[in-house]
Every structure is written in structure tokens, then in C-alpha cells.
C-alpha positions as CSV (number, residue, x, y, z in Angstrom):
1,X,0.0,0.0,0.0
2,X,1.3,3.5,-0.9
3,X,1.9,5.7,2.1
4,X,-1.3,7.5,3.1
5,X,-1.1,11.2,4.0
6,X,-3.4,12.6,6.7
7,X,-3.9,16.3,7.4
8,X,-5.1,16.8,11.0
9,X,-6.4,20.3,12.0
10,X,-7.1,20.9,15.7
11,X,-6.3,23.8,18.0
12,X,-5.4,21.3,20.7
13,X,-3.2,19.2,18.5
14,X,-0.5,18.9,21.2
15,X,-3.0,16.9,23.3
16,X,-3.3,14.5,20.4
17,X,0.3,13.5,20.1
18,X,-0.4,9.9,21.3
19,X,-2.9,9.4,18.5
20,X,-0.6,11.0,15.9
21,X,2.3,8.8,17.0
22,X,0.1,5.8,16.8
23,X,-0.8,6.6,13.2
24,X,2.8,7.1,12.2
25,X,3.8,3.8,13.7
26,X,1.0,2.3,11.6
27,X,2.7,3.7,8.5
28,X,0.6,6.8,7.9
29,X,2.2,10.2,7.2
30,X,0.5,12.8,9.4
31,X,0.6,16.6,8.9
32,X,-0.6,18.6,11.8
33,X,-2.0,22.2,11.9
34,X,-3.7,24.2,14.7
35,X,-6.3,26.2,12.7
36,X,-8.4,26.4,9.6
37,X,-6.2,28.9,7.8
38,X,-3.2,26.6,7.9
39,X,-5.3,23.7,6.9
40,X,-6.4,25.5,3.8
41,X,-2.8,26.5,3.0
42,X,-1.7,22.9,3.2
43,X,-4.6,21.9,0.9
44,X,-3.6,24.6,-1.6
45,X,0.1,23.7,-1.5
46,X,-0.1,19.9,-1.5
47,X,-2.1,17.7,-3.8
48,X,-1.2,14.4,-2.1
49,X,-3.4,14.7,1.0
50,X,-5.6,11.5,1.2
51,X,-7.8,12.3,4.1
52,X,-8.4,15.3,6.5
53,X,-9.3,15.1,10.2
54,X,-11.0,18.4,11.1
55,X,-11.9,19.8,14.5
56,X,-15.3,21.4,14.5
57,X,-14.7,24.0,17.2
58,X,-11.4,25.7,16.3
59,X,-11.2,29.5,17.1
60,X,-11.2,31.9,14.2
61,X,-12.3,29.9,11.2
62,X,-14.6,27.1,12.5
63,X,-14.5,23.6,11.3
64,X,-17.6,24.0,9.2
65,X,-16.2,27.1,7.6
66,X,-13.0,25.3,6.9
67,X,-14.8,22.4,5.5
68,X,-16.7,24.6,3.0
69,X,-13.4,26.1,1.8
70,X,-11.7,22.7,1.5
71,X,-14.6,21.4,-0.7
72,X,-14.0,24.4,-3.0
73,X,-10.4,23.4,-3.4
74,X,-11.0,19.6,-3.7
75,X,-14.6,18.4,-3.5
76,X,-13.5,14.7,-3.5
77,X,-11.2,14.7,-0.6
78,X,-12.6,12.7,2.4
79,X,-13.1,14.8,5.5
80,X,-13.7,13.4,9.0
81,X,-15.3,16.0,11.4
82,X,-14.2,15.6,15.0
83,X,-16.4,17.4,17.6
84,X,-17.3,17.6,21.2
85,X,-20.7,18.8,20.2
86,X,-23.4,16.2,19.6
87,X,-26.1,18.7,18.6
88,X,-28.3,17.2,15.9
89,X,-28.4,20.4,13.9
90,X,-24.6,20.6,13.8
91,X,-24.4,17.0,12.6
92,X,-27.0,17.6,9.9
93,X,-25.1,20.6,8.7
94,X,-21.8,18.7,8.6
95,X,-23.3,15.8,6.8
96,X,-25.1,18.1,4.4
97,X,-21.7,19.6,3.7
98,X,-20.5,16.2,2.6
99,X,-18.3,15.0,5.4
100,X,-17.2,11.4,5.0
101,X,-17.5,10.5,8.7
102,X,-17.5,12.1,12.1
103,X,-16.1,11.2,15.5
104,X,-17.0,12.4,19.0
105,X,-14.2,13.6,21.3
106,X,-12.3,12.1,23.1
107,X,-11.2,9.9,20.2
108,X,-9.0,6.9,20.8
109,X,-6.4,5.5,18.3
110,X,-8.5,2.5,17.4
111,X,-11.5,4.6,16.5
112,X,-9.3,6.7,14.2
113,X,-7.8,3.5,12.6
114,X,-11.2,2.1,12.0
115,X,-12.3,5.3,10.3
116,X,-9.3,5.3,8.1
117,X,-9.9,1.6,7.2
118,X,-13.4,2.5,6.2
119,X,-12.3,5.5,4.1
120,X,-9.1,4.3,2.5
121,X,-9.5,0.5,2.4
122,X,-13.3,0.4,2.0
123,X,-13.4,-0.4,-1.7
124,X,-10.6,-2.9,-1.5
125,X,-12.2,-4.7,1.5
126,X,-15.6,-4.8,-0.1
127,X,-14.1,-6.1,-3.4
128,X,-12.2,-8.8,-1.5
129,X,-15.2,-9.8,0.5
130,X,-17.4,-9.8,-2.5
131,X,-15.0,-12.0,-4.4
132,X,-14.7,-14.4,-1.5
133,X,-18.5,-14.7,-1.2
134,X,-18.9,-15.3,-4.9
135,X,-16.2,-18.0,-4.8
136,X,-18.2,-19.7,-2.1
137,X,-21.5,-19.4,-4.0
138,X,-19.9,-20.4,-7.3
139,X,-19.9,-24.1,-6.5
140,X,-23.6,-24.0,-5.3
141,X,-24.7,-22.2,-8.5
142,X,-22.7,-24.7,-10.6
143,X,-24.4,-27.7,-9.0
144,X,-27.8,-26.1,-9.4
145,X,-27.3,-25.3,-13.1
146,X,-26.4,-29.0,-13.6
147,X,-29.3,-30.3,-11.7
148,X,-32.8,-31.1,-13.1
149,X,-34.3,-27.7,-12.2
150,X,-37.9,-26.8,-12.6
151,X,-39.1,-23.4,-13.9
152,X,-39.3,-21.9,-10.5
153,X,-35.8,-23.0,-9.6
154,X,-34.5,-21.6,-12.8
155,X,-35.8,-18.2,-11.8
156,X,-33.9,-18.5,-8.5
157,X,-30.7,-19.3,-10.3
158,X,-31.1,-16.4,-12.7
159,X,-31.8,-14.0,-9.9
160,X,-28.6,-15.2,-8.1
161,X,-26.6,-14.7,-11.3
162,X,-28.0,-11.2,-11.8
163,X,-27.4,-10.2,-8.2
164,X,-23.7,-11.3,-8.5
165,X,-23.4,-9.6,-11.8
166,X,-24.4,-6.3,-10.3
167,X,-22.4,-6.8,-7.1
168,X,-19.2,-7.7,-8.9
169,X,-19.6,-4.8,-11.3
170,X,-20.1,-2.3,-8.5
171,X,-16.9,-3.4,-6.8
172,X,-14.9,-3.6,-10.0
173,X,-14.0,-7.2,-9.3
174,X,-12.9,-7.9,-12.9
175,X,-11.5,-11.4,-12.5
176,X,-14.5,-12.8,-10.7
177,X,-16.8,-11.0,-13.2
178,X,-15.1,-12.9,-16.0
179,X,-15.7,-16.2,-14.2
180,X,-19.4,-15.2,-13.6
181,X,-19.7,-14.4,-17.3
182,X,-18.6,-18.0,-18.1
183,X,-21.0,-19.4,-15.5
184,X,-23.9,-17.3,-17.0
185,X,-23.1,-18.7,-20.4
186,X,-23.1,-22.2,-19.0
187,X,-26.5,-21.5,-17.3
188,X,-27.9,-20.3,-20.6
189,X,-26.7,-23.5,-22.3
190,X,-28.6,-25.6,-19.8
191,X,-31.6,-23.3,-19.7
192,X,-31.9,-23.6,-23.5
193,X,-32.0,-27.4,-23.2
194,X,-34.7,-27.0,-20.5
195,X,-36.9,-24.8,-22.7
196,X,-36.4,-27.0,-25.8
197,X,-37.5,-30.0,-23.7
198,X,-40.6,-28.4,-22.1
199,X,-41.9,-25.5,-24.2
200,X,-44.4,-27.3,-26.4
201,X,-45.8,-29.1,-23.3
202,X,-46.2,-25.8,-21.4
203,X,-48.2,-24.0,-24.1
204,X,-50.5,-26.9,-24.4
205,X,-50.8,-27.7,-20.7
206,X,-51.3,-24.4,-18.8
207,X,-51.7,-26.0,-15.4
208,X,-48.2,-27.6,-15.6
209,X,-46.5,-24.5,-16.9
210,X,-45.1,-21.3,-15.5
211,X,-47.1,-18.1,-15.7
212,X,-46.6,-17.0,-19.3
213,X,-47.4,-14.0,-21.5
214,X,-50.9,-15.0,-22.5
215,X,-52.1,-15.6,-18.9
216,X,-50.2,-12.9,-17.1
217,X,-53.1,-10.4,-16.7
218,X,-55.8,-12.9,-15.8
219,X,-53.5,-14.7,-13.3
220,X,-51.6,-11.8,-11.7
221,X,-53.3,-8.5,-12.3
222,X,-57.1,-8.8,-12.9
223,X,-57.7,-10.6,-9.5
224,X,-56.0,-7.7,-7.7
225,X,-58.1,-4.9,-9.2
226,X,-60.0,-3.1,-6.5
227,X,-62.8,-0.7,-7.3
228,X,-61.7,1.4,-4.3
229,X,-58.1,1.8,-5.5
230,X,-56.9,2.8,-9.0
231,X,-54.6,0.1,-10.5
232,X,-51.8,0.9,-13.0
233,X,-50.1,-1.6,-15.1
234,X,-46.8,-0.3,-16.5
235,X,-45.2,-2.3,-19.3
236,X,-41.6,-1.2,-20.0
237,X,-40.7,-2.9,-23.3
238,X,-37.5,-4.9,-23.4
239,X,-36.9,-4.6,-19.6
240,X,-34.4,-7.2,-18.4
241,X,-34.2,-8.3,-14.8
242,X,-30.8,-6.6,-14.3
243,X,-32.2,-3.3,-15.7
244,X,-35.1,-3.6,-13.3
245,X,-32.7,-4.0,-10.4
246,X,-31.1,-0.6,-11.3
247,X,-34.4,1.4,-11.3
248,X,-36.1,-0.4,-8.4
249,X,-34.3,1.7,-5.7
250,X,-35.5,4.9,-7.4
251,X,-39.1,3.7,-7.4
252,X,-38.8,2.4,-3.8
253,X,-38.3,6.0,-2.6
254,X,-42.0,6.6,-3.2
255,X,-43.6,3.2,-3.6
256,X,-43.6,0.2,-1.4
257,X,-42.5,-3.1,-2.8
258,X,-45.3,-5.6,-2.1
259,X,-44.2,-8.6,-4.2
260,X,-41.5,-9.5,-6.7
261,X,-42.3,-12.4,-9.1
262,X,-41.4,-13.6,-12.6
263,X,-43.1,-14.9,-15.7
264,X,-41.9,-16.6,-18.8
265,X,-42.3,-14.8,-22.1
266,X,-43.7,-16.9,-24.9
267,X,-41.7,-17.6,-28.1
268,X,-40.8,-15.7,-30.1
269,X,-39.6,-13.4,-27.4
270,X,-40.5,-10.4,-29.5
271,X,-43.0,-7.6,-29.1
272,X,-45.3,-8.7,-32.0
273,X,-45.9,-12.0,-30.2
274,X,-45.3,-11.6,-26.5
275,X,-47.0,-8.3,-26.0
276,X,-50.0,-9.1,-28.2
277,X,-50.3,-12.3,-26.1
278,X,-50.2,-10.3,-22.8
279,X,-53.0,-7.9,-23.9
280,X,-55.2,-10.4,-25.7
281,X,-54.9,-13.1,-23.1
282,X,-54.4,-15.5,-26.1
283,X,-51.6,-17.3,-27.9
284,X,-50.7,-15.9,-31.3
285,X,-52.5,-18.6,-33.3
286,X,-55.7,-17.9,-31.2
287,X,-55.4,-14.2,-31.9
288,X,-55.2,-14.9,-35.6
289,X,-58.2,-17.3,-35.4
290,X,-60.5,-15.1,-33.3
291,X,-59.4,-11.6,-34.4
292,X,-57.9,-12.0,-37.9
293,X,-58.3,-8.4,-38.7
294,X,-56.0,-7.5,-35.7
295,X,-53.2,-9.9,-36.6
296,X,-50.4,-9.7,-39.2
297,X,-47.8,-12.3,-39.8
298,X,-44.1,-11.5,-40.0
299,X,-44.1,-11.5,-43.8
300,X,-47.1,-9.1,-44.1
301,X,-46.6,-5.3,-44.3
302,X,-47.9,-2.9,-41.7
303,X,-47.5,-2.5,-38.0
304,X,-47.7,-5.6,-35.9
305,X,-48.9,-4.1,-32.6
306,X,-51.5,-1.6,-33.7
307,X,-54.4,-3.3,-31.9
308,X,-53.2,-3.8,-28.4
309,X,-56.0,-1.5,-27.0
310,X,-58.7,-3.5,-28.8
311,X,-57.2,-6.8,-27.8
312,X,-57.0,-5.6,-24.1
313,X,-60.6,-4.4,-24.3
314,X,-61.8,-7.8,-25.5
315,X,-59.9,-9.6,-22.7
316,X,-61.4,-7.3,-20.1
317,X,-64.9,-7.8,-21.6
318,X,-64.4,-11.6,-21.3
319,X,-63.1,-11.3,-17.7
320,X,-65.3,-8.6,-16.1
321,X,-68.9,-9.1,-17.1
322,X,-69.9,-6.0,-15.2
323,X,-67.5,-3.9,-17.1
324,X,-64.4,-2.0,-16.0
325,X,-63.4,1.6,-16.5
326,X,-60.0,1.5,-18.1
327,X,-57.6,3.4,-20.3
328,X,-54.7,2.3,-22.5
329,X,-51.9,4.6,-23.5
330,X,-48.7,3.9,-25.4
331,X,-45.6,6.2,-25.2
332,X,-43.3,6.1,-28.2
333,X,-41.8,9.6,-28.3
334,X,-41.1,12.7,-26.2
335,X,-44.4,14.4,-26.9
336,X,-46.3,11.2,-25.7
337,X,-44.2,11.2,-22.6
338,X,-44.9,14.9,-21.9
339,X,-48.6,14.2,-22.3
340,X,-48.4,11.3,-19.8
341,X,-46.6,13.6,-17.3
342,X,-49.3,16.3,-17.7
343,X,-52.3,14.0,-17.7
344,X,-51.5,11.1,-15.4
345,X,-53.7,12.3,-12.6
346,X,-56.7,12.1,-14.8
347,X,-56.2,8.3,-14.9
348,X,-56.9,8.2,-11.1
349,X,-60.6,8.1,-12.1
350,X,-60.1,4.7,-13.8
351,X,-60.3,1.3,-12.2
352,X,-57.4,0.2,-14.4
353,X,-54.9,2.0,-16.5
354,X,-52.3,0.4,-18.8
355,X,-49.2,2.4,-19.8
356,X,-46.8,0.9,-22.4
357,X,-43.5,2.7,-22.5
358,X,-41.3,1.9,-25.4
359,X,-38.0,3.7,-24.6
360,X,-35.9,0.7,-23.7
361,X,-36.9,-1.1,-26.9
362,X,-35.9,2.0,-28.9
363,X,-32.7,2.2,-27.0
364,X,-31.7,-1.4,-27.9
365,X,-32.5,-0.8,-31.6
366,X,-30.7,2.6,-31.7
367,X,-27.7,1.0,-30.0
368,X,-27.4,-1.4,-32.9
369,X,-27.6,1.4,-35.5
370,X,-25.6,4.2,-33.8
371,X,-21.9,4.1,-33.0
372,X,-22.2,6.6,-30.2
373,X,-24.7,4.4,-28.3
374,X,-22.5,1.3,-28.9
375,X,-19.8,3.3,-27.0
376,X,-22.2,4.4,-24.3
377,X,-23.8,1.0,-23.8
378,X,-20.9,-1.3,-24.6
379,X,-21.8,-4.1,-22.2
380,X,-24.4,-5.1,-19.7
381,X,-23.1,-2.8,-17.0
382,X,-23.2,0.2,-19.3
383,X,-26.6,-0.8,-20.6
384,X,-27.9,-0.9,-17.0
385,X,-26.3,2.5,-16.3
386,X,-27.9,4.1,-19.3
387,X,-31.3,2.6,-18.4
388,X,-31.1,4.1,-14.9
389,X,-30.0,7.5,-16.2
390,X,-32.9,7.5,-18.6
391,X,-35.4,6.6,-15.9
392,X,-34.2,9.1,-13.4
393,X,-34.7,11.9,-15.9
394,X,-37.8,10.6,-17.8
395,X,-41.3,11.9,-18.2
396,X,-42.3,8.5,-16.8
397,X,-40.7,9.0,-13.4
398,X,-42.0,12.5,-13.1
399,X,-45.5,11.2,-13.9
400,X,-45.3,8.4,-11.3
401,X,-44.2,10.9,-8.7
402,X,-47.5,12.8,-9.3
403,X,-49.6,9.8,-8.2
404,X,-47.3,8.5,-5.5
405,X,-49.3,10.4,-2.8
406,X,-52.5,8.7,-3.9
407,X,-53.8,5.3,-2.8
408,X,-52.8,3.4,-5.9
409,X,-51.4,0.0,-6.7
410,X,-48.8,-0.2,-9.4
411,X,-47.8,-3.3,-11.4
412,X,-44.6,-3.1,-13.4
413,X,-43.4,-5.7,-16.0
414,X,-42.3,-6.1,-19.5
415,X,-43.0,-8.3,-22.5
416,X,-39.5,-9.9,-22.9
417,X,-35.9,-9.1,-22.3
418,X,-32.8,-9.0,-24.5
419,X,-29.4,-10.8,-24.8
420,X,-26.1,-9.5,-26.0
421,X,-25.4,-11.8,-29.0
422,X,-21.9,-13.2,-29.5
423,X,-22.0,-16.3,-31.8
424,X,-23.2,-16.2,-35.4
425,X,-25.2,-19.1,-36.8
426,X,-25.7,-19.5,-40.6
427,X,-29.2,-19.8,-42.0
428,X,-30.4,-20.1,-45.6
429,X,-33.9,-19.1,-46.5
430,X,-35.9,-17.6,-49.3
431,X,-37.0,-13.9,-49.7
432,X,-40.1,-14.5,-47.5
433,X,-37.9,-15.5,-44.5
434,X,-38.1,-13.0,-41.7
435,X,-35.2,-10.7,-40.8
436,X,-35.1,-11.1,-37.0
437,X,-31.7,-12.1,-35.7
438,X,-33.0,-14.4,-33.0
439,X,-35.9,-16.2,-34.7
440,X,-36.8,-17.0,-38.3
441,X,-40.1,-18.0,-40.0
442,X,-39.8,-19.3,-43.5
443,X,-40.1,-22.2,-46.0
444,X,-37.3,-24.7,-46.6
445,X,-35.0,-23.2,-44.0
446,X,-31.5,-24.6,-43.8
447,X,-29.8,-24.2,-40.4
448,X,-27.6,-25.9,-37.8
449,X,-30.0,-27.9,-35.6
450,X,-27.8,-27.8,-32.6
451,X,-28.1,-24.0,-32.5
452,X,-31.9,-23.8,-32.5
453,X,-35.3,-25.0,-31.3
454,X,-37.1,-25.7,-34.5
455,X,-40.9,-25.9,-34.7
456,X,-41.8,-27.5,-38.0
457,X,-45.5,-27.5,-37.1
458,X,-46.2,-24.0,-35.7
459,X,-49.7,-25.0,-34.5
460,X,-48.1,-27.2,-31.9
461,X,-46.5,-24.1,-30.4
462,X,-49.8,-22.2,-30.9
463,X,-48.2,-20.0,-33.5
464,X,-49.6,-18.8,-36.8
465,X,-48.6,-20.7,-40.0
466,X,-48.1,-18.1,-42.8
467,X,-48.1,-21.0,-45.3
468,X,-48.4,-24.8,-45.3
469,X,-44.6,-25.4,-45.1
470,X,-43.6,-22.6,-42.6
471,X,-41.1,-23.5,-39.9
472,X,-40.1,-21.4,-36.9
473,X,-36.6,-21.6,-35.6
474,X,-35.4,-19.9,-32.3
475,X,-31.8,-19.2,-31.5
476,X,-30.5,-20.7,-28.3
477,X,-28.0,-19.1,-25.9
478,X,-26.3,-16.1,-27.4
479,X,-26.5,-17.2,-31.1
480,X,-27.7,-14.9,-33.8
481,X,-28.7,-15.8,-37.4
482,X,-26.8,-14.6,-40.4
483,X,-27.2,-15.4,-44.1
484,X,-24.1,-16.5,-46.1
485,X,-24.2,-13.3,-48.2
486,X,-21.9,-10.7,-46.7
487,X,-21.4,-12.9,-43.7
488,X,-18.3,-11.3,-42.2
489,X,-19.7,-7.7,-42.6
490,X,-23.0,-8.5,-40.8
491,X,-21.1,-10.6,-38.2
492,X,-19.0,-7.6,-37.3
493,X,-22.1,-5.3,-37.4
494,X,-24.4,-7.3,-35.2
495,X,-22.0,-9.0,-32.8
496,X,-22.3,-7.7,-29.2
497,X,-25.6,-6.0,-29.9
498,X,-28.7,-6.6,-27.8
499,X,-31.3,-8.7,-29.5
500,X,-34.5,-10.6,-28.7
501,X,-36.7,-13.3,-30.1
502,X,-34.9,-16.4,-29.0
503,X,-34.2,-18.6,-26.0
504,X,-32.1,-17.3,-23.1
505,X,-32.5,-16.5,-19.4
506,X,-32.4,-12.8,-20.2
507,X,-35.1,-12.9,-22.8
508,X,-37.6,-15.4,-21.3
509,X,-37.5,-14.9,-17.5
510,X,-38.7,-11.4,-16.8
511,X,-39.8,-9.5,-13.7
512,X,-43.3,-8.9,-12.5
513,X,-43.5,-6.4,-9.7
514,X,-46.3,-5.4,-7.5
515,X,-46.0,-2.0,-5.7
516,X,-48.2,0.4,-3.9
517,X,-48.1,4.0,-2.7
518,X,-46.8,4.6,0.8
519,X,-49.9,6.6,1.9
């Protein structure tokens, strides 16, 4: 460890010689001054001071006055306030002035050493402890991944992996983060096998399946609607579990977390299929059968999610025979967001309000196309950071603050997640084959069977069949589909972009959150 330099300002510094000597014996370099003016001079002359101990009650320039001047010189330097005065207003003022810690006189050497350890060694100690804890948990996660897990156990494993991903990132534990990345990849390999084995059974045997897109509202939301309390359902398109974890602390400032659960997105894990399924309460082939005017196949022109309001209205009609006062609004641009911010209180008159917010979906697509966003969101950690920054400054968060003081319940979820794709997989198809990188629908497709779940009879997966020989293929793990033409160009273009439509923990297992206002 490089030698740490401490500046200690106290008008009774002679009485603190035992403490100063103790610190020097421990290897610290200690500069002592008796007043605030000299402390400022030292700060101005020396740029190698690592931490400052500052007496609050020095004559002339007080400790708080000195603190203010120190922060003007270097706002990042840690300052420990030492005081005889335990008055609450004084402590609030000191803390508000961004002190790092405070000690009450008389201070003993071990108190000082502990404070220094917290300030100087805190990051290192946290990093080492986090690494140690993950090493202990690594074996347990490894055994779980390679066990015969059910769908609930897979959600537990995924939550553990996400928690470790965020912890290791926050402590800059690079070596352990690389090991976790490999473990996450292994988990996705086993999870893909699990989905391939069980998916067709799930969609045809609802009682033996996890909650999925098409039964989410009737299973989790509709039973909780209370005529005496407005209910909001917020769907953030493309929201992954790790992104939720970054915005949850912000929401928890004003809303109480009542329940955190998960559901499984249907395949394809794309907006056209999963979100239409959520709002209709039906699988895609059923939407096509019952409401053909509201469904378009991949190879048909026109918007694929233009009738969510109508599909939701039909599901509500089937469920609530007495009717339900509800609204549906979709936010796709800044003017829509501003309108939501201005008008959200009007929705308090509804029994049920659905808000679809498309920003994260647009972000993932824009990241693929724009070099500047590839730089800003280069990996999962940066993607999470960008999501949090957006949410904190969004019209959505401002709107939610306006209803936080009302007695409301708030459900937050998504339609599917995304995965950063790494491994190309060649596909050959005709001109009618869809362009999505994580799933394809087409005739006479040629592909590597080990890379996909192929559904040669779409009706078995309750999917539409554009023509008699249509096949669906879904990419497993972090694969993405490329045609042989210009293969290297498109490989470089799409590799490490966030995509959806296939089979991975990130795309399929998504959060479902129940919150309520703290009134």
C-alpha cells in the first residue's frame, strides 16, 4: 500500500500526540496544523493529502467554515469531522456539507484507525469480501445449473446470477466478473436445453406451466383490481431483470415493494408475439383465429402491434362481465411522454390503466444502429447505467411521482428481455424469410439444428402458420442468425448488440413487480 497522508487540523493538536504517534507507527504520514487557515494553506500547496481530520470547534475559522473552503479546493477529498458537540443540527449541517464521517471527542487511536480503514480501504475490503463470497457461491450455483431444475428453480438461479453480476460490477471485481460471465453462459446452455424439452408441453398444458405472457393479466393483475383503489399496469418494453434492479431503488423512494415475481415470455420473445399475447390473453394462433383483422404475420406489411388497445378491451370484456373503467396509452416519443406527465392524474378516475413505455426497446434498436450508443452501452453494466440514467430523468418517473401520494397499486413488468449476442449461426432461406436475428419464420430453411429450437408444425406451439410449409426456428443461448451473403460484414455489425426473439434467461425470465403507494 502506498503511504497515506493525513492532514489533522485541531487547535489542541498537542494533546493528540499519542494518536498522531500511533498513526505514524502504523505507516501513515501525518501533517498537523492548529487552525483552519493553515489547513487551507496545506490543501492549496499539497495535492497528495488523502484524508483530513477536522476539529469542529477551532477558534477563528470554524470547522464547518474550513470544510466549506476545503470542498471548494477539492470536492472529492474525504473529511472526517471531530467534535465535542453532539447537537443534531450541527451533525445535519456537517453531513449536508458532505463529510465522509465524524467522531465524537475524546477519540482513541483504534477509532481513528477504523475510520481510516473504512475510508481508505473500504473499496478494497468490499471487493475482496465480494470475491470471496462469490467463490463460495460459485460451487452452489454450478451444482444447481447442472441439476434437473424446474421453472421456479431456474428463476432463482437467474436471480442469483444477476445479483452477483451487479455486485461484482459495483466493486470492479474484474477477475470474478469474467468467471461469472462464463458461469452465466453455461447457465444459458442448460436453460436452453430445459426450454427446448418443455416449451411445447407448457403452451398446451397451462396447469403444468409457469405463468406466461398470455395468462399474465388474468393470473396476476385482474384478480387484484380493487374498485376502491386505482390500478396501474406499467409495461416497459424490453426490460431485463438486471435493468429492473437498477431502477427499483428509485421507485422504492415513493412506492412500497409488495411482491416481486417472474413470468416466462412466450416464443418468439419479441414484441409482436409476446406483447399481443399479454394484452389479448391469447396465444398468437388464437389471436389470428378469433381476431384475424388484428393480426399480421411477419411477412405481411404494416404495424404488428397496432391493436393492443382493442385486444385488451376484448380480454377485459371476457373477464369482467360488469365492465371495467380502463384506459390504455402507449408512449413512443417525447411528446407522448410529456402528455403522460401532464395528464396522469386524470387516470386516477379509472379502475385500471395500462401504460406501455417503449423507450428501452428504442434504445436497444438505436444501439445497434448508432456508433455513439455502442460506445455508451458497450456491455451489460453500461446498458444498466444508461437505463437508470434515462429513468431518473424521464417523463415517466415525473408522472409516477404525481400519483405516489394517492392510494394506488402499481404493477410493473415487460413483454420480454434482450441478450447480447456473440455467436453467429448460418441460416439459408428464401425472400419470404423473416429478418429477425434471434428467430426466423420461413419455408425450406436450412440451419444448424444444434443452435436452435425448430418448430416444424407451428400449430403445436400455438403460433400462426403463414403457409403450409412454414417453420419457426429460435436461436439458443447467445447465437444470432446470419445469411451466407456478406457474412463477415454482418457478423461484425451485429455481434455484441442486444437482440431478442430467442431462448435465453435474459429474454424469457422477466420480472413482474407489485408495488403500492406509501400513503
